[in-house]
Residue, then its C-alpha position, 0 to 999 in steps of 0.5 A: x452211224x458215226x464211228x471213231x478211228x475209221x478207215x475209208x473202204x470201197x466196196x462192190x455190191x452185185x445181185x442177179x436173182x430176185x428183186x435185184x434193186x431191192x437186194x442192193x438197197x437192203x444190203x446198203x441198209x444193213x451195212x449202214x446199220x451194222x458197220x459203216x457210214x456210207x459216204x458215196x454211192x455209184x449209180x447202178x449198172x446192169x451187166x452180163x454175168x462174168x465167168x459163168x453162164x446165167x439167164x439173169x443180168x447182174x445189177x452192180x454198184x460201188x459204195x465208199x464207206x467209213x468203218x471202225x471195223x477191222x478187215x476180217x470183221x467187215x468181211x465176216x459181216x458181209x458173209x453174214x449179211x449175204x447169208x441172212x439175205x438168202x445167198x447160198x454158197x455152193x463151195x468150190x470157188x465157182x461163179x454162180x447166180x446170187x441174191x447179193x454179193x459183197x466185196x471189199x475192193x480197196x481198204x485205204x491204200x493197204x494191201x491185205x492178204x489173209x485167208x479168205x480176204x485179198x485187198x485190193x480185190x485181185x480181179x477188180x482191174x479185169x472187170x468192167x462191171x466193177x471199174x465203171x461204177x468205181x470210176x464214178x465215185x473213186x476214179x483217182x484212187x490209186x491201186x497200191x500194187x500197180x500204182x494205176x488209178x481207177x480211171x487208168x485201169x478202166x482205160x486199159x481193161x480188156x473186158x469188153x462185156x456190156x455194162x449199161x446204166x440201170x439206175x441212178x444212185x440210191 
C-alpha cells in the first residue's frame, strides 16, 4: 500500500495465546492492508510475561511502518485489529495474557500525549522484550525526550528477564 505524506512509525507486536506466530503474521497482514507500508521487521523474540504471571511465554517483534494516518487514527485501528483478532480488554489497566497486542513505540521524533496514547511509549526503555527487537531495526533511533539511542537504552536497561530469539523475520 503506497501512501502520500507518510510518517515513519515504529510499532511493537506481542502475543502469548493461541498460535502466537500466526497471530503476529495476521496482525502484520492487517496493518499492511489497512494502514501502512511495512519497511522493516525484526526477528521474533520469545520472552517471559512482563508485569504479571502467566504460563504462556510471549512472542514479541517490532516493525517499522510508513503511514499517512494520524496517531489517534492508527491507535484506533490497532484496537480494532486487536478486537477482530479476539483480544478481550478486561479494563482496569492490568497486564494480562493476550492474543495480540499492538503498540506505537515511536512516531518519527515526535512526543505525543493524548488520552489513551503516549508516544514514545512510556515504558519502552524499561522493557528488554521491546528493546531487543527494536535494536535490530532501529538501534540508532533517538528517544526525543531522553536523547538516548535505542542501543544506549538497551545497554542501561535494568530489566533482566530472559529474551531469546524465537524465529527469523516474517
